[in-house]
C-alpha positions in Angstrom: -1.4 -53.2 -30.9 2.2 -51.7 -30.4 3.4 -50.6 -27.2 3.3 -46.9 -28.1 -0.5 -47.3 -28.2 -0.8 -49.0 -24.8 1.1 -45.9 -23.4 -1.3 -43.4 -24.7 -4.4 -42.6 -22.5 -7.7 -41.2 -23.5 -8.3 -37.4 -22.5 -10.9 -38.7 -19.9 -8.5 -41.2 -18.2 -5.9 -38.3 -18.2 -8.5 -36.3 -16.5 -9.3 -38.9 -13.8 -5.7 -39.4 -13.0 -5.3 -35.6 -12.7 -8.1 -35.3 -10.4 -6.8 -38.3 -8.1 -3.4 -36.4 -8.1 -5.0 -33.4 -6.7 -7.2 -35.1 -4.3 -4.1 -36.7 -2.7 -2.3 -33.6 -2.2 0.0 -33.5 -5.4 -1.6 -30.3 -6.7 1.6 -27.8 -7.3 -0.5 -24.7 -7.2 -0.8 -24.7 -3.6 3.0 -25.0 -2.7 4.0 -21.5 -4.0 1.3 -20.0 -2.1 2.5 -21.6 1.0 6.2 -20.4 0.3 4.9 -17.0 -0.5 3.1 -17.0 2.9 6.0 -18.1 4.6 8.2 -15.4 2.9 5.7 -12.9 3.7 5.8 -13.6 7.3 9.7 -13.9 7.5 9.7 -10.4 5.7 7.3 -8.9 8.2 9.5 -10.6 11.2 12.8 -8.7 9.7 11.1 -5.4 9.4 9.6 -5.6 13.0 13.1 -6.6 14.2 14.7 -3.6 12.4 11.9 -1.3 13.5 11.4 -2.5 17.1 14.6 -4.5 18.0 14.8 -8.3 18.6 11.8 -8.3 20.9 9.6 -6.6 18.2 6.4 -8.4 19.5 3.0 -7.3 19.7 2.9 -6.7 23.4 6.0 -4.7 23.3 4.6 -2.2 20.7 1.4 -2.1 22.8 3.0 -1.2 25.7 5.1 1.3 23.9 1.7 2.8 22.8 0.6 2.8 26.2 3.5 4.7 27.4 3.0 7.3 24.4 -0.4 7.8 25.6 0.4 8.2 29.2 3.0 11.1 28.3 1.9 14.1 30.4 -0.5 12.3 32.8 0.3 11.2 36.3 0.6 7.6 35.3 3.6 8.4 32.9 6.3 7.3 35.2 4.2 4.1 36.6 4.0 3.0 32.8 7.4 3.9 32.1 8.6 1.5 35.0 6.4 -1.2 33.8 7.8 -1.0 30.3 11.5 -1.2 31.8 10.7 -4.1 34.2 9.4 -5.9 31.0 11.5 -5.1 28.1 14.4 -3.1 29.3 15.2 0.3 28.4 14.2 1.3 25.0 16.7 1.5 22.4 15.0 3.7 19.8 15.9 7.4 19.9 12.1 8.9 19.5 11.0 6.8 22.6 14.0 7.9 24.8 13.5 11.6 23.7 9.7 11.3 25.0 11.2 9.8 28.1 13.0 12.9 28.9 9.7 14.3 30.2 10.0 12.0 33.3 9.6 13.8 36.6 12.0 11.5 38.5 15.5 12.6 38.5 17.4 9.3 38.9 15.1 7.9 35.7 15.7 10.8 33.6 19.5 10.3 34.3 19.2 6.8 33.1 17.4 7.7 30.0 20.2 9.9 29.4 22.7 7.3 29.7 20.5 5.3 27.1 20.8 8.3 24.9 24.5 8.2 24.9 24.5 4.8 24.0 22.3 5.4 20.9 24.0 8.7 19.9 26.4 6.9 17.5 23.8 5.4 15.1 21.7 8.9 15.0 21.1 10.5 11.9 22.0 14.3 11.2 18.1 15.1 11.4 17.6 13.1 14.6 20.7 14.7 16.1 19.3 18.1 15.5 16.1 17.2 17.2 18.1 15.7 20.1 19.9 18.8 20.3 17.0 21.1 20.6 15.4 18.9 23.3 18.4 18.7 25.3 18.7 22.6 25.2 15.2 22.8 26.4 15.9 20.2 29.3 18.8 22.4 30.2 16.9 25.4 30.6 14.1 24.0 32.1 14.9 21.5 34.6 15.3 22.3 38.4 17.8 19.6 38.7 21.7 20.4 38.4 22.6 17.0 37.6 20.0 16.5 34.9 21.1 19.8 33.4 24.8 18.9 33.6 24.1 15.4 32.0 22.1 17.3 29.1 25.2 19.7 28.6 27.6 16.9 28.6 25.5 14.9 26.0 25.4 18.1 23.9 28.9 18.3 23.8 29.4 14.8 22.5 26.8 15.7 19.8 
């Protein structure tokens, strides 16, 4: 019997060794699945960061939804203060535009300052929406300071 014949294994012997490798964790089919799950989680994390900023966690999203649900209700100002206390001033334009409805003049002026900071990164369509919103605010507010801030921001757009 030659060395070559000894190296050959029967099919049943090959199957047995293959089953042993699988049971020991040598299975290669599971590894790409783990990698793809990891890649999917990383992708979702990057999308959340782009949409909601670095703090794009589920609690922040829930709080933003609470804020949207409270708009127009007596609890809107309190919900806004909770949001700012926990997460700071929002950075996305749509949330800031929603916050222009606050009844507190000082808080509305803070929102206007935050809007000024985000104006540079706004698309032309969003600028158009913001212009309309600021014109409405200018005409409807009882506060001279808020109307002046709206006019100033309109001049920068």
